[in-house]
RODO-2510 file (C-alpha; in nm, 4 decimals, decimal comma):
residues 529
     n   res          X          Y          Z
     1     m    -6,6342     0,2699     6,5850
     2     p    -6,8890     0,5123     6,4412
     3     g    -6,7865     0,3996     6,0942
     4     r    -6,8935     0,0434     6,1656
     5     t    -7,2596     0,1417     6,1417
     6     w    -7,2510     0,4709     5,9542
     7     e    -7,2876     0,5125     5,5827
     8     l    -7,3675     0,8523     5,4370
     9     c    -7,7354     0,7713     5,3720
    10     l    -7,7708     1,1213     5,2310
    11     l    -8,1133     1,0546     5,0949
    12     l    -8,2740     1,0001     5,4325
    13     l    -8,0372     0,9667     5,7255
    14     l    -7,9547     1,2797     5,9208
    15     g    -7,7783     1,1899     6,2389
    16     l    -7,6881     1,3999     6,5376
    17     g    -7,9229     1,6726     6,6588
    18     s    -8,0076     1,8377     6,9895
    19     q    -8,2721     1,8078     7,2558
    20     e    -8,1729     2,1411     7,4057
    21     a    -8,2348     2,5010     7,2968
    22     l    -8,0153     2,4752     6,9892
    23     p    -8,0969     2,5331     6,6205
    24     p    -8,3285     2,2683     6,4735
    25     p    -8,2041     2,0040     6,2294
    26     c    -8,1413     2,1057     5,8719
    27     e    -8,4620     2,2534     5,7312
    28     s    -8,3527     2,2769     5,3696
    29     q    -8,6217     2,1373     5,1389
    30     i    -8,3509     2,0927     4,8773
    31     y    -8,0483     1,9488     5,0558
    32     c    -8,2052     1,7667     5,3519
    33     h    -8,5611     1,6559     5,2770
    34     g    -8,8558     1,7130     5,0463
    35     e    -8,9857     1,6020     4,7080
    36     l    -8,7062     1,7571     4,5021
    37     l    -8,4382     1,5650     4,6922
    38     h    -8,6467     1,2487     4,6767
    39     q    -8,7095     1,2587     4,3019
    40     v    -8,3483     1,3424     4,2136
    41     q    -8,2007     1,0697     4,4302
    42     m    -8,4557     0,8093     4,3240
    43     a    -8,3832     0,8872     3,9599
    44     r    -8,0168     0,7883     4,0182
    45     l    -7,8928     1,0662     3,7927
    46     y    -7,5473     1,0517     3,9481
    47     q    -7,3287     0,7598     4,0475
    48     d    -7,2687     0,9166     4,3866
    49     d    -7,5595     1,0179     4,6126
    50     k    -7,3395     1,2980     4,7482
    51     h    -7,3195     1,4674     4,4077
    52     f    -7,6578     1,6372     4,3991
    53     v    -7,6564     1,7647     4,7583
    54     d    -7,3202     1,9317     4,6946
    55     m    -7,4471     2,1286     4,3912
    56     p    -7,4970     2,5018     4,4649
    57     l    -7,8176     2,6748     4,3578
    58     s    -7,8143     2,9284     4,0765
    59     s    -8,0909     3,1358     4,2394
    60     a    -8,2917     3,1670     4,5604
    61     p    -8,4329     2,8412     4,7068
    62     d    -8,7934     2,9656     4,6971
    63     k    -8,7699     3,0345     4,3261
    64     v    -8,6131     2,6946     4,2569
    65     l    -8,8759     2,5136     4,4650
    66     q    -9,1602     2,6966     4,2936
    67     s    -9,0249     2,5990     3,9517
    68     f    -8,9877     2,2422     4,0700
    69     r    -9,3450     2,2262     4,2030
    70     e    -9,4788     2,3430     3,8681
    71     l    -9,2688     2,0862     3,6829
    72     s    -9,3660     1,8093     3,9212
    73     q    -9,7382     1,8834     3,8932
    74     a    -9,7124     1,8835     3,5144
    75     y    -9,5829     1,5252     3,5308
    76     n    -9,8078     1,4083     3,8153
    77     h    -9,5131     1,4069     4,0593
    78     s    -9,3094     1,1659     3,8493
    79     i    -9,0746     1,3743     3,6379
    80     p    -8,8949     1,1844     3,3569
    81     k    -8,5157     1,1707     3,3889
    82     q    -8,4524     1,3871     3,0857
    83     q    -8,6750     1,6705     3,2099
    84     l    -8,5252     1,6411     3,5565
    85     q    -8,1765     1,6756     3,4110
    86     v    -8,2816     1,9872     3,2185
    87     f    -8,4263     2,1345     3,5381
    88     l    -8,1073     2,0708     3,7336
    89     k    -7,8910     2,2225     3,4624
    90     e    -8,1031     2,5381     3,4701
    91     h    -8,1223     2,5813     3,8484
    92     f    -7,7998     2,4317     3,9874
    93     q    -7,4257     2,4802     3,9426
    94     d    -7,1605     2,2128     3,9135
    95     v    -7,0142     2,0577     4,2270
    96     g    -6,7218     2,2448     4,3808
    97     q    -6,8125     2,5948     4,2631
    98     e    -6,8305     2,7343     4,6167
    99     l    -6,4674     2,6531     4,6981
   100     q    -6,1368     2,7621     4,5570
   101     s    -5,7869     2,6237     4,5883
   102     w    -5,5738     2,7678     4,8649
   103     t    -5,2032     2,7386     4,9336
   104     p    -5,1425     2,7677     5,3088
   105     g    -4,9385     3,0751     5,3886
   106     d    -4,7312     2,8875     5,6445
   107     w    -4,6306     2,6058     5,4087
   108     k    -4,2557     2,5848     5,3576
   109     d    -4,0017     2,3483     5,2071
   110     s    -3,8185     2,0892     5,4149
   111     p    -3,9720     2,0848     5,7642
   112     q    -3,7362     1,9518     6,0293
   113     f    -3,9028     1,6146     6,0848
   114     l    -3,7944     1,4992     5,7364
   115     q    -3,4362     1,4867     5,8579
   116     k    -3,5280     1,2181     6,1128
   117     i    -3,6184     0,9703     5,8373
   118     s    -3,3180     0,7472     5,7641
   119     d    -3,4501     0,5605     5,4602
   120     t    -3,3922     0,7821     5,1541
   121     k    -3,7001     0,6590     4,9664
   122     l    -3,9240     0,7146     5,2663
   123     r    -3,7791     1,0635     5,3173
   124     v    -3,8545     1,1567     4,9567
   125     w    -4,2052     1,0128     4,9946
   126     a    -4,2665     1,2111     5,3139
   127     g    -4,1618     1,5238     5,1265
   128     q    -4,4186     1,4442     4,8577
   129     l    -4,6886     1,4012     5,1210
   130     h    -4,5851     1,7349     5,2695
   131     q    -4,6448     1,8846     4,9236
   132     l    -5,0008     1,7467     4,9222
   133     w    -5,1155     1,9966     5,1865
   134     k    -5,1110     2,2565     4,9087
   135     k    -5,3282     2,0376     4,6867
   136     l    -5,5784     1,9720     4,9665
   137     g    -5,6030     2,3334     5,0814
   138     k    -5,9402     2,5052     5,0252
   139     k    -6,1093     2,8325     5,1120
   140     m    -6,4661     2,9441     5,0651
   141     k    -6,5787     3,1982     4,8104
   142     p    -6,7425     3,5156     4,9461
   143     e    -7,0845     3,4235     4,8037
   144     v    -7,1134     3,1363     5,0514
   145     l    -7,1240     3,4057     5,3202
   146     s    -7,3458     3,6501     5,1301
   147     h    -7,5944     3,3883     5,0047
   148     p    -7,5718     3,0902     5,2430
   149     e    -7,9192     2,9704     5,1438
   150     q    -7,7888     2,8762     4,7993
   151     f    -7,5295     2,6307     4,9301
   152     s    -7,5212     2,3109     5,1308
   153     l    -7,1745     2,4190     5,2453
   154     i    -7,1591     2,5786     5,5915
   155     y    -6,9560     2,8971     5,5758
   156     s    -6,6303     2,9078     5,7684
   157     d    -6,4054     3,2103     5,8028
   158     h    -6,0759     3,0277     5,7811
   159     p    -5,9287     2,8090     5,5048
   160     f    -5,8813     2,4415     5,5779
   161     i    -5,7451     2,1094     5,4543
   162     v    -5,9996     1,8678     5,3050
   163     p    -5,9692     1,4872     5,3024
   164     g    -5,9712     1,4692     4,9208
   165     g    -6,1713     1,3119     4,6401
   166     r    -6,5477     1,3507     4,6873
   167     f    -6,4875     1,5024     5,0296
   168     v    -6,4291     1,8677     4,9462
   169     e    -6,5478     2,0026     5,2803
   170     f    -6,3822     1,9592     5,6195
   171     y    -6,4699     1,6655     5,8430
   172     y    -6,4507     1,6467     6,2198
   173     w    -6,2426     1,3475     6,3253
   174     d    -6,0517     1,3394     5,9950
   175     s    -5,9173     1,6823     6,0845
   176     y    -5,7474     1,5609     6,4019
   177     w    -5,5042     1,3395     6,2068
   178     v    -5,4726     1,6062     5,9386
   179     m    -5,3713     1,8529     6,2109
   180     e    -5,1137     1,6107     6,3501
   181     g    -4,9561     1,5990     6,0055
   182     l    -4,9774     1,9760     5,9625
   183     l    -4,8050     2,0349     6,2941
   184     l    -4,5180     1,8089     6,1847
   185     s    -4,5079     2,0174     5,8683
   186     e    -4,4709     2,3235     6,0955
   187     m    -4,8046     2,4702     5,9838
   188     a    -4,9469     2,5798     6,3183
   189     e    -5,1279     2,8828     6,1748
   190     t    -5,3251     2,6601     5,9383
   191     v    -5,4136     2,4382     6,2349
   192     k    -5,5239     2,7402     6,4389
   193     g    -5,7596     2,8499     6,1605
   194     m    -5,9108     2,5026     6,1357
   195     l    -5,9520     2,4929     6,5137
   196     q    -6,1288     2,8294     6,5046
   197     n    -6,3707     2,6977     6,2413
   198     f    -6,4673     2,4108     6,4723
   199     l    -6,4980     2,6383     6,7739
   200     d    -6,7293     2,8655     6,5742
   201     l    -6,9479     2,5652     6,4894
   202     v    -6,9784     2,4802     6,8590
   203     k    -7,0836     2,8385     6,9326
   204     t    -7,3497     2,8215     6,6613
   205     y    -7,4806     2,4658     6,6876
   206     g    -7,3660     2,3446     7,0284
   207     h    -7,1506     2,0700     6,8818
   208     v    -6,9254     2,0028     6,5847
   209     p    -7,1241     1,8314     6,3079
   210     n    -6,9956     1,5370     6,1064
   211     g    -6,8690     1,7701     5,8327
   212     g    -6,9086     2,1149     5,6867
   213     r    -7,2441     2,0659     5,5092
   214     v    -7,5969     2,1429     5,6282
   215     y    -7,7024     1,7837     5,5712
   216     y    -7,4474     1,6803     5,8346
   217     l    -7,5879     1,9093     6,1060
   218     q    -7,7655     1,6313     6,2923
   219     r    -7,4623     1,4039     6,2886
   220     s    -7,1342     1,4104     6,4690
   221     q    -6,8137     1,2157     6,4688
   222     p    -6,5861     1,1290     6,7622
   223     p    -6,5418     1,4489     6,9692
   224     l    -6,1729     1,5266     6,9323
   225     l    -6,1794     1,9067     6,9536
   226     t    -6,0226     1,9152     7,3003
   227     l    -5,7428     1,6874     7,1796
   228     m    -5,6910     1,9096     6,8754
   229     m    -5,6452     2,2057     7,1088
   230     a    -5,3987     2,0070     7,3204
   231     r    -5,1870     1,9165     7,0178
   232     y    -5,1887     2,2774     6,8946
   233     l    -5,0807     2,4002     7,2397
   234     s    -4,7980     2,1477     7,2569
   235     h    -4,6488     2,2994     6,9414
   236     t    -4,7213     2,6682     7,0075
   237     n    -4,7750     2,7241     7,3818
   238     d    -5,0542     2,9638     7,2744
   239     t    -5,2167     2,9950     7,6174
   240     a    -5,4051     3,3089     7,5119
   241     f    -5,5933     3,1095     7,2463
   242     l    -5,6820     2,8486     7,5066
   243     q    -5,8042     3,1181     7,7456
   244     e    -6,0269     3,2679     7,4746
   245     n    -6,1872     2,9354     7,3911
   246     i    -6,1884     2,7209     7,7060
   247     e    -6,5604     2,7820     7,7688
   248     t    -6,6432     2,6770     7,4127
   249     l    -6,4540     2,3521     7,4673
   250     a    -6,6514     2,3026     7,7878
   251     s    -6,9819     2,3657     7,6104
   252     e    -6,9089     2,0912     7,3572
   253     l    -6,8565     1,8403     7,6378
   254     d    -7,1734     1,9709     7,8055
   255     f    -7,3617     1,8914     7,4852
   256     w    -7,2592     1,5275     7,5065
   257     t    -7,3455     1,5135     7,8773
   258     k    -7,6897     1,6691     7,8340
   259     n    -7,7898     1,5048     7,5073
   260     r    -7,5988     1,1805     7,4638
   261     s    -7,5814     1,0218     7,8088
   262     v    -7,7378     0,6825     7,8765
   263     s    -7,8008     0,4971     8,1997
   264     v    -7,7062     0,1287     8,2142
   265     n    -7,8121    -0,1089     8,4905
   266     f    -7,5417    -0,3734     8,5214
   267     g    -7,4602    -0,6060     8,8086
   268     a    -7,7137    -0,4392     9,0405
   269     k    -7,5460    -0,1023     8,9811
   270     n    -7,6378     0,1912     8,7614
   271     y    -7,3749     0,3358     8,5294
   272     i    -7,3867     0,6475     8,3109
   273     l    -7,1827     0,6664     7,9921
   274     n    -7,2318     0,8172     7,6466
   275     r    -7,3587     0,6957     7,3116
   276     y    -7,4246     0,8254     6,9621
   277     y    -7,7918     0,9028     6,9237
   278     v    -8,0332     1,0193     6,6539
   279     p    -8,3279     1,2125     6,7999
   280     y    -8,4797     1,3181     6,4676
   281     g    -8,6373     1,0663     6,2301
   282     g    -8,4473     0,8721     5,9658
   283     p    -8,4041     0,4953     5,9470
   284     s    -8,3522     0,3108     6,2694
   285     i    -7,9879     0,1908     6,2900
   286     r    -7,8176     0,0180     6,5849
   287     t    -7,5772     0,3003     6,6678
   288     s    -7,7963     0,4335     6,9489
   289     k    -7,8294     0,0844     7,0983
   290     l    -7,4567     0,0630     7,1766
   291     v    -7,2406     0,2239     7,4419
   292     p    -6,9238     0,2595     7,2295
   293     v    -6,5767     0,2079     7,3680
   294     d    -6,4201     0,4690     7,1423
   295     l    -6,6668     0,7513     7,2164
   296     n    -6,6259     0,7101     7,5904
   297     a    -6,2491     0,6816     7,5589
   298     f    -6,2368     1,0091     7,3643
   299     l    -6,4600     1,1807     7,6223
   300     c    -6,2488     1,0386     7,9055
   301     q    -5,9381     1,1806     7,7405
   302     a    -6,1126     1,5156     7,6865
   303     e    -6,2118     1,5371     8,0549
   304     e    -5,8537     1,4787     8,1653
   305     l    -5,7286     1,7388     7,9165
   306     m    -5,9894     1,9904     8,0346
   307     s    -5,8706     1,9401     8,3911
   308     n    -5,5153     2,0109     8,2769
   309     f    -5,6282     2,3142     8,0756
   310     y    -5,8113     2,4713     8,3695
   311     a    -5,5171     2,4012     8,6009
   312     r    -5,2911     2,5720     8,3477
   313     l    -5,5236     2,8739     8,3493
   314     g    -5,5335     2,8831     8,7311
   315     n    -5,8961     2,7737     8,7702
   316     d    -5,8638     2,5087     9,0398
   317     s    -6,2363     2,4463     9,0924
   318     q    -6,2960     2,3644     8,7245
   319     a    -5,9777     2,1595     8,7149
   320     t    -6,1085     1,9540     9,0071
   321     k    -6,4506     1,9161     8,8424
   322     y    -6,3054     1,7650     8,5272
   323     r    -6,0553     1,5513     8,7156
   324     t    -6,3505     1,4035     8,9056
   325     l    -6,5456     1,3441     8,5829
   326     w    -6,2404     1,1733     8,4329
   327     a    -6,1980     0,9460     8,7351
   328     q    -6,5684     0,8568     8,7342
   329     r    -6,5669     0,7690     8,3659
   330     l    -6,2481     0,5650     8,3973
   331     a    -6,4029     0,3608     8,6791
   332     t    -6,7312     0,3200     8,4916
   333     m    -6,5597     0,2040     8,1732
   334     n    -6,3575    -0,0430     8,3759
   335     a    -6,6737    -0,1828     8,5341
   336     l    -6,8960    -0,1925     8,2252
   337     l    -6,6708    -0,2193     7,9188
   338     w    -6,3421    -0,3806     8,0295
   339     d    -6,3022    -0,7580     7,9979
   340     e    -6,0121    -0,8857     8,2056
   341     e    -6,0195    -1,2325     8,0501
   342     k    -6,0015    -1,0990     7,6931
   343     g    -5,7670    -0,8112     7,7708
   344     a    -5,9728    -0,5450     7,5892
   345     w    -6,2727    -0,3168     7,6182
   346     f    -6,5964    -0,3950     7,4336
   347     d    -6,9010    -0,1939     7,3298
   348     y    -7,1995    -0,2590     7,5550
   349     d    -7,5139    -0,3709     7,3704
   350     l    -7,8080    -0,1981     7,5386
   351     e    -8,0643    -0,4085     7,3551
   352     n    -7,9150    -0,7447     7,4547
   353     g    -7,7707    -0,6382     7,7875
   354     k    -7,4182    -0,7655     7,7251
   355     k    -7,0819    -0,6774     7,5732
   356     n    -7,0320    -0,7112     7,1978
   357     r    -6,7143    -0,9205     7,1824
   358     e    -6,6525    -0,8854     6,8093
   359     f    -6,3038    -0,7606     6,7198
   360     y    -6,2638    -0,3955     6,6274
   361     p    -5,9441    -0,1882     6,6596
   362     s    -6,1507     0,0629     6,8549
   363     n    -6,1688    -0,1936     7,1371
   364     l    -5,8245    -0,0589     7,2289
   365     a    -5,9189     0,3109     7,2051
   366     p    -5,8891     0,3641     7,5844
   367     l    -5,5256     0,2549     7,5624
   368     w    -5,4615     0,5173     7,2927
   369     a    -5,6551     0,7786     7,4905
   370     g    -5,4715     0,7082     7,8159
   371     c    -5,7980     0,6134     7,9866
   372     f    -5,6670     0,3295     8,2026
   373     s    -5,4979     0,2892     8,5391
   374     d    -5,3285    -0,0525     8,5155
   375     p    -4,9782    -0,0096     8,3635
   376     g    -4,9898    -0,3704     8,2404
   377     i    -5,2936    -0,3165     8,0201
   378     a    -5,0900    -0,2643     7,7010
   379     d    -4,9383    -0,6098     7,7417
   380     k    -5,2845    -0,7581     7,7958
   381     a    -5,3946    -0,5801     7,4787
   382     l    -5,1094    -0,7432     7,2880
   383     k    -5,2299    -1,0853     7,4008
   384     y    -5,5807    -0,9879     7,2855
   385     l    -5,4411    -0,9075     6,9405
   386     e    -5,2552    -1,2389     6,9346
   387     d    -5,5610    -1,4343     7,0461
   388     s    -5,7702    -1,2596     6,7803
   389     q    -5,5020    -1,3507     6,5199
   390     i    -5,4655    -0,9849     6,4213
   391     l    -5,0875    -1,0164     6,3931
   392     t    -5,1351    -1,2625     6,1070
   393     y    -5,2458    -0,9699     5,8875
   394     q    -4,9224    -0,8586     5,7291
   395     h    -5,0308    -0,5340     5,5612
   396     g    -5,2367    -0,3553     5,8258
   397     i    -5,4867    -0,4052     6,1060
   398     p    -5,8316    -0,4935     5,9676
   399     t    -6,1291    -0,2771     6,0584
   400     s    -6,3247    -0,5849     6,1659
   401     l    -6,3145    -0,9590     6,1051
   402     q    -6,6469    -0,9590     5,9226
   403     k    -6,6825    -0,9638     5,5447
   404     t    -6,9976    -0,7655     5,4722
   405     g    -6,9016    -0,5770     5,1575
   406     q    -6,9146    -0,2531     5,3566
   407     q    -6,6160    -0,0229     5,3749
   408     w    -6,5785    -0,0419     5,7547
   409     d    -6,5245    -0,4179     5,7520
   410     l    -6,2738    -0,6782     5,6291
   411     p    -6,0633    -0,6558     5,4136
   412     n    -6,0348    -0,2794     5,4592
   413     a    -5,7906    -0,1070     5,6903
   414     w    -5,8085     0,2623     5,7817
   415     a    -5,5273     0,4909     5,8926
   416     p    -5,6760     0,6266     6,2186
   417     l    -5,7453     0,2760     6,3450
   418     q    -5,3820     0,1811     6,2874
   419     d    -5,2872     0,4792     6,5004
   420     l    -5,5232     0,3756     6,7802
   421     v    -5,3539     0,0375     6,8109
   422     i    -4,9937     0,1371     6,7408
   423     r    -4,9775     0,4320     6,9790
   424     g    -5,1773     0,2369     7,2344
   425     l    -4,9266    -0,0509     7,2378
   426     a    -4,6355     0,1921     7,2363
   427     k    -4,7439     0,3120     7,5827
   428     s    -4,6295    -0,0220     7,7255
   429     l    -4,3171    -0,0455     7,9390
   430     s    -4,2521    -0,3881     7,7836
   431     p    -3,9876    -0,3902     7,5067
   432     r    -4,1696    -0,6761     7,3352
   433     t    -4,5018    -0,4868     7,3184
   434     q    -4,3226    -0,1736     7,2001
   435     e    -4,1532    -0,3792     6,9301
   436     v    -4,4869    -0,5118     6,8063
   437     a    -4,6101    -0,1518     6,7891
   438     f    -4,3101    -0,0687     6,5712
   439     q    -4,3670    -0,3692     6,3464
   440     l    -4,7330    -0,2775     6,2967
   441     a    -4,6123     0,0688     6,1990
   442     q    -4,3675    -0,0884     5,9536
   443     n    -4,6489    -0,2972     5,8021
   444     w    -4,8683     0,0071     5,7467
   445     i    -4,5899     0,2230     5,6096
   446     r    -4,4904    -0,0502     5,3679
   447     t    -4,8500    -0,0941     5,2458
   448     n    -4,8977     0,2797     5,1930
   449     f    -4,5570     0,3198     5,0301
   450     d    -4,6043     0,0255     4,7929
   451     v    -4,9462     0,1482     4,6782
   452     y    -4,8121     0,5018     4,6370
   453     s    -4,5211     0,3671     4,4325
   454     q    -4,7684     0,1991     4,1976
   455     k    -5,0461     0,4608     4,1871
   456     s    -4,8779     0,7906     4,2818
   457     a    -5,1699     0,8495     4,5192
   458     m    -5,2740     0,8135     4,8813
   459     y    -5,6105     0,6592     4,9662
   460     e    -5,8712     0,6856     5,2405
   461     k    -5,8558     0,3088     5,3051
   462     y    -5,6579     0,0039     5,1935
   463     d    -5,7479    -0,3545     5,1058
   464     i    -5,5037    -0,5668     5,3075
   465     s    -5,6176    -0,9065     5,1825
   466     n    -5,3500    -0,9623     4,9201
   467     g    -5,0385    -0,7516     4,9389
   468     g    -5,2135    -0,4205     4,9931
   469     k    -5,4098    -0,2160     4,7392
   470     p    -5,6678     0,0656     4,7473
   471     g    -5,9726    -0,0320     4,9530
   472     g    -6,3299    -0,0770     4,8379
   473     g    -6,6851    -0,1597     4,9384
   474     g    -6,9648     0,0625     5,0574
   475     e    -7,1557     0,3120     4,8517
   476     y    -6,8773     0,4933     4,6652
   477     e    -6,5418     0,4296     4,5009
   478     v    -6,2298     0,4580     4,7127
   479     q    -6,1105     0,8195     4,7261
   480     e    -5,7680     0,9682     4,6680
   481     g    -5,6082     1,2449     4,8703
   482     f    -5,5999     1,1685     5,1488
   483     g    -5,5909     1,3864     5,4569
   484     w    -5,5894     1,1521     5,7537
   485     t    -5,3914     0,8824     5,5751
   486     n    -5,1171     1,1343     5,5050
   487     g    -5,1265     1,2582     5,8639
   488     v    -5,0872     0,9089     6,0126
   489     v    -4,8005     0,8230     5,7755
   490     l    -4,6163     1,1419     5,8718
   491     m    -4,6730     1,0670     6,2417
   492     l    -4,5303     0,7161     6,2066
   493     l    -4,2336     0,8410     6,0034
   494     d    -4,1684     1,1020     6,2707
   495     r    -4,1895     0,8486     6,5538
   496     y    -3,9986     0,5613     6,3942
   497     g    -3,8151     0,7332     6,1096
   498     d    -3,4728     0,6144     6,2233
   499     r    -3,5864     0,2489     6,1886
   500     l    -3,8565     0,2279     5,9224
   501     t    -3,7506     0,1137     5,5778
   502     s    -3,9091     0,0951     5,2357
   503     g    -3,7790    -0,2607     5,1812
   504     t    -3,9102    -0,6026     5,2850
   505     q    -3,9397    -0,6329     5,6620
   506     l    -4,0061    -0,8971     5,9247
   507     a    -4,3794    -0,8415     5,8842
   508     f    -4,3689    -1,0450     5,5665
   509     l    -4,2481    -1,3614     5,7364
   510     e    -4,4931    -1,6446     5,7889
   511     p    -4,7446    -1,5278     6,0537
   512     h    -4,6548    -1,7945     6,3140
   513     c    -4,2940    -1,6704     6,3073
   514     l    -4,3780    -1,3039     6,3523
   515     v    -4,3755    -1,2605     6,7302
   516     a    -4,0574    -1,4676     6,7734
   517     a    -3,8875    -1,2703     6,4987
   518     l    -3,9895    -0,9430     6,6601
   519     l    -3,8322    -1,0480     6,9875
   520     l    -3,5111    -1,1614     6,8181
   521     n    -3,4954    -0,8357     6,6250
   522     f    -3,5237    -0,6409     6,9489
   523     l    -3,2562    -0,8507     7,1242
   524     f    -3,0157    -0,8037     6,8361
   525     s    -3,0724    -0,4285     6,8553
   526     l    -2,9345    -0,4361     7,2125
   527     l    -2,6014    -0,5890     7,1086
   528     p    -2,2969    -0,3583     7,0800
   529     q    -2,2639    -0,2178     6,7306
***
């Protein structure tokens, strides 16, 4: 998972750039590099490193930098905190000034999916989450367009839904699960605007950056734009929008092929897959030394979708091209990443020349993405979860089994990773595996509902070590909101709403009884009522 090794590292780390004829990495001597950024961050004036780089300028960058140089020289390049604070107050605005609240025009009361939720408390809760889209809606002020040099925010024409908390700009992979929730809320026009923002970024930069700030321009997140388009089309049948943008979707995949491919010699054969890679400076982290399961699963899914898109548009040659790419990647992932004995896929460690067999939910990403050919793989994945003792966690699937104090490790659980496993298992033809998928959904719903009942808030991550509570670890406090958490909850309530309950469920039995209880529960459901 990208999150396993990524932290914001705003002071120094700028991730994903380009080796092709695309714009260079962020050149801002205020928001991306330079003495001003260095002195402010080293002075620790704010609890959150993100705070300063989100502050808009009050005047032109050249003027601000000249004033800073004069101040810095006066103090021999070591400005005291108090003087630095005075300087910032004079030349910068407060965080959030470039955005304004926005109520989506297509928001309406009581979308249809709410009626599918049998449990009254869960239905009321889902309605409250539906209300949160209005709270999380943002649009940019005109000055971000007229004076882009004074903002770290990248201008976008269309309003959007933010994750929440400190994250007041849009993010790439977050937005996929946000869009899933919005589509259930019957807000396809909002989704179309968000899609157009991402497509515009591809046209400008060649890829979708991590998020909507200039300091994210070198970084990306899992490439889910093609899947976003597919989900939008499934709700709207807007073939004209697909036709207008199919080449932009293709250019994003070309970016990954041209700039993020890696050759792996394994078993006397040479395989080509993709990795995350940082071509421009910054600390050396291990991301580029791994061939990640999830990234290649997402690209595999995108190639199959592109084949379907081109076939839909009557372009048989392009449809064949992408079908071939999909088949090649599926075979390569099976040869390099799949482990038949374990029943899961594993990241390939380029440095050590072997698979990394640590547990991560993303090891099952190909199941979620439909990038497999063996119909029995979901049942093998269930055995992998059992063998890894993942079903003993009663409040959610942990992000890893390592306790490092970082947010992408134990005891934290994140909404999108629950979705990867739950929807992956649900693809099985086995009633038992499908029932485990349901029970994992029940666990997650119960954790989210219980915390919401106590805190009246949704969170970006949850601590599942002791009954479920807001998560922690990493470089910042857990954030409220929260876009993708809300989206996953609404998806699960839509899928299993006739069965999910807000009360105590089988998941809270002793762990060794869980699988047997699941099977009994399923058998009882088959009896005449």
